[in-house]
N, C-alpha and C positions, 0 to 999 in steps of 0.2 A: 382332213384328218382331225382337226380340232372339233369340228361338228360331230364326227363319229365318236370321239372321246366323250363329249358332253352328253350325247344321246345315250352312250353306253352307261355313263354314271347314273343318269336319271332312270333308265330302264333297270339298272342294277338295284335301284332303291326298291322297286316292286319285287324283284327276285329276293331281296333281303327281307322284306316283310314276310313273304311266304317261308323263307328259310328260317326266320325267327320262330315261327310256329312249329316247323319240323324239328328244330333243335330243342325247343322247350319240351315237347312231348318226349323226345329221345332222352333228354337229361333226366326226366322224372321216371320214365318207364322202360327205357331201352327198346322202345318200339318205334319204327318208322311209319308215320301215318300217311299212307298213299291216298287216303280219302280227303286230305287237305284241299286238293284242287277242286273237287266237286262240291265240297261245302261252300267254297268261295263262289262257284258258279250258281248254286241255288240262291245264295245271298244276292247276287246280281239280278237274277230273275225276280226275286221278291222286291228289291228296290225299284226295278222297272215297273212292276205291277202297281206298286204303291204310288208312283209318280204319274202313272198314265191316267188319261181322262176317263172318268166313270162312264159306263154305258157300253163300252167296247169289250167284247169277249176276248180274253187274253189267255185263259187256261181252261182245260176241260178234264174233269176227273169223273169218269163214268157218265152218269146222267146230269152231273152238276157242272155248271159253267161259272167262271169267275171273271170279273172285269177290273178295271183300274179303280183306285181310291182317290186319285187327284190330290194327294198330299204334297206339301212343299218338299223339295229335295232333301233338306236337312232332316226333316222328320222321317222321310222314307228311308234314308240311309241309317238313321238311328234304329228304326224298327228292324231293318234287314240285319244289322250287326247283332242286335240282341237275339234275333231268331237264329242266326248262325251260331252264336254262343250256346243257345239252347240245343241246337242240333249236335254240337260237339259234346255237350254234357250227355245228351240222350245216347249218342254213340258209345260213350264211356260206360254208361249204365247198362245198356242192352247188349253190347258186343264185347267190350274190353273186360269189364268186371267179371262176367260169367266165365271168362277164359283166364282168370288171374293165375291159375296154377299151370297154365300152358307156357311153353317156351316163347320168348319174345318174337322169334321168327314166325311162329304159328299165328300170333296176334297180328303181326305185320301183314301176313297173307290175308287175314280176315279183313283188314282195312282196305286191301285191294278189292276184295269182294264188295265191300260197302261202296267204294268208288264206282264200281260197275253198276250196282243197283241204282245209285243216285243218278248216274248218267242216263240209264234207261228210263227212269221216271221223268227226267227232264224231257226226253224225246216224246214220251207218252202224253205228258201234261201240256207242254208248251210247243211241241213240234220242232222241226229242224230248221225252220226259217230264221235267219239272222235278225236280231233286234238291236235297237239303239238305246243307250242310257245317257241322259244328260250329264254334262261334266259338273263336278263340284265347284270348279272355278271357271267362270265364263270370261270371255274377253280375248284380246289378241295375245299372241305368243310374246314371251319376254326375251329381250335381246341380251345376250351374254357374249361379250367379246366379238360382236358382229354376227353372232350365231343366234338364231331365234329358236327358243325352246318352248314347247307346249306347257301351259300352266299346270296341267294335270301331272306331267312328269316331275315338275318342281314340287308339287304337292306331295307326291310319293316320296321324294327325297326328304322333305321336311318331316313328314310323318314317321319315316323310318329312323331318322336321327333322334327325334323326340322320344319315340318308344324305346330306342336303344338306351338312351340316358335313363329313362324311367325304370327299365328292367335292370340296368346295372345297379342303380340305387336300391331297388327293391330286393334284389338277391344278395346284396352286400350288407344292407343295413337292417333288414327286418327278420324277425324270428321265423315267420312263415316262409319267407323267401329262402332262407338257409335250409329250412325243412324240405323245400322242393328240391334243392340241390342234393340233399342227403337221401332222398327217397329211393333212388336206385342204387346208391353206394352202401348205405348202412341203414336199412329200415328199422332195425332195433333201436338205434339212437333216436330215430325220428319218433318212435312211440314213447320213448323216455322223455322226450321234449313235450309230450302231450299233444302232438299233432297226428291226426288220423291219416293213414295212407289213402283211404278212400276220398277224403276231402282234397288232398293234394292232387290225386288223379283227376277228379272232376274239375278242379281249377285249371290244370294244364290243358286238358282237352277243350274246355270252354274258351280259354284265352286263344288257343290255336284256331278255333272257329272264328273268333273276332278278327284275328290277323288275316285269315284267308278272305274274310268278307271285305275288309278294308283294302287289301291288295286288289281284289277283283273289281270293286266299285270304283277305285281310282284308275285302274288299267283299262277297263272296257271303253270308256269314252275316248281315251287316248288312241286306242287302236281303231275305233270307229264303229264296231259292232261286236256282238257276242252271240253264242250259240251253245247247244249242249256240248259238254266236255271241254268248254272253253278254257277253264283254269287248269285242267289236266295238262294241256299243252304248255302252260306256264310252269307246271310242277317240275318238268324236266330241268330247265335251267335253275329253278329254285333248289332242287335237290342237289344239283351240281354246286350251287353256292354253299349249301350246308356242308357238303363234303370238302370243298376247297377250304372253307374257313375253319372247319372242324366241327364234327357233330356234337361235341360237348362244350362248345364255346358260343355264347350269345353274341359277343362282339364279333366273333368269327363269321357269324351268319351275315352281319352287315358288310364286313370286309369282303367275304366271299361273293356277295351279291354284286358289289362294285367291280370286282375282278371279272366275274363271269359276264356282266353287262358290257364292260369295255372290250373284252376279248371277242364277244359275239358281234358287237358293232364294228370293230376293226376288221373282222373277217369279211363282213359284207363290204366294207370300204375297199379292202384290198382286191376283192373279186371284181368290183365295178370299176376300180381305178386302173388296175393293171391287167386283169384278164378280160375286161370290157364285156362282162356278162354277169347275169344274176344266176348263181348256182343254187338250185333248190336243195335244202337240207344242209347247206354249208355251216350254218350256225350250230346245228347239232353235232356235226363232226368236230367243230372247234371246241364245243363245251366238253365233249367226252375226251378229246385229246388233252384238254386242260385238267380234267379229273385224273386221268392216268398219269400225267406228268407230275402233278402235285402229290398224289398219293404214293407214287414211286419214290420220290425224294423225301417226303414227309408223310408217312401213313396216317398220322393223327390230324392232318390238315394244317393250315398255316398257324392257327391259334388254338388248336385242340389240346386238351389235357384234362385231367380229373380236377374237380373243384377242391 
């Protein structure tokens, strides 16, 4: 059981990273970004191509083929994260901003369409064959209380904690951070502060892209392989984490990720320990049951509330 809890906490860190991006966009625009997952998947593919050996055909776009760049992993990850941020900004400029007068629900559906398009492009460009991405931290697993934990999982936990602290300080101490919080609640006050709504929107979608890329690049080596629509599968528990923690709370995204991760891991443990079998889809049942339970007792989530 201790092993299941530790695994759940480290997995929950990845869910928390994704949930941070979901909550950030929702706080600023009241839109739920369903394209968050596929932005992360594209970033994984870009990092994989950047680290791969030159000369091997890795992608095909019409008559054009592309191979690896042979970059060191750190540079490849940096490039992929920056391109993911650019993809988030491009999505805001080309999809979200032209629909600024539409209802948030309409824009949310549009993000679902973007996710489908990105997934389709992944299949066309890279194919459906699973690929492998090197881990950011190589070496043996780390022992915690007699339980060995993959270094990538610990990295996800460390990154989530650091970003959580950075975001907390940013939104509490900076004028622009307070402006992001005010964007969806009182846009008139935001304009009076001299902050443009368009800048806030671009910032939040770009940062959401960065978080999706980091989560995917950390998670892919831990699982072992990745494929098209890879991060959309992670979007389900990440969305659960955002709902459980509260769609309006950045600390809630982190807490929700931990809760969802532990509940998911414990459900697998109970099935294998007491039912003596692996039940396909049990983790999704546990996640949706958790969502229903939390939202029934506290509709705003554990830490949700207006800024």
